[in-house]
Phi, psi and omega in degrees: 000157183277125180263330183199155176223157179209141179260143177281124182291353189255313190239005176074001169306163179239127175252134179237156171244150186231157181293341183272006177091358183279155169243156180225143166253124186240153173285168181290354180264357185092014177270123181299128180256324185200145176227131178215155176293113182267303188227152182294318175256210180298142168265128192251327183220154175216149181212143169267139167299156177309325190265009173072006184260346179234145166241143182244129170234158181231144190214169174304334182284005171088001187253151164235131180239133181257136185232145171281165182298338178273009173087009170283129176294120188290334186195180177290142179305136178278113177282110171271337179092344190212156178315134178254123183259337185212148185215147179199145172273153175279152182301332183270009170079000183272326185229171177221143176247145175216147187230136170249195181290336184230014180195149167248129178257131173256121185239147173275169184281007173265359177093003175290129174284117180278316194198141176249118184244122184282143179229163172233091185224164166268334184207123173275145187239317182199145171228140191207162182250157179288168172294338174266009175065012182256353172229140169259140175240143182230127175239131174205168176278114183302155181290335183234126169080180179232033175302138171288127182215144174228117170273133186238133172239137176267116181261003184286102182303322184297316171302298185308316178301319174308305169311315175296318182285332178291323183293322189272354194294316179302320171295322177297307183297325180272359171241066185293350175285342178300137193287335184263012179315316178295347184297334180262357180299137177062027178231137178075206188283000000 
């Protein structure tokens, strides 16, 4: 059965994943154009890059895979080590988020792990980026209780630096002899 679908933002073709581990590429009219083996076990989620040239898939085998539209693997799979339930490209096309039951990983498109964000769930449902690519939202079924919850992470480094400088400002002001005092000038409040 089909587990996930994603529209190509450029030409309207559709990628789908299946419980047998395959990926399919469909025309905008719903005609199957290509099928390829994607994951050893079930393929659970699929996402097109914003430029429509790359497909990312997530699977039961603990891998995130990046594909050319012809079904050729773009690079070595990104290994989570546990079932990957959700995968999504950032709108700016520079990063990719993937989610297991206990973490969200942020990757660059060269396959380098940029950040791991811890989560506490029994089941990951979806990970997504804000339109400006600076915030990641995650939804899942919590480990305890059944509260509805969306977890947000701010990935904006300028914002993080601003908060850090605001926190340090009193210390830096009262210790003007520090050589790094200038680092927080014109940053934050």
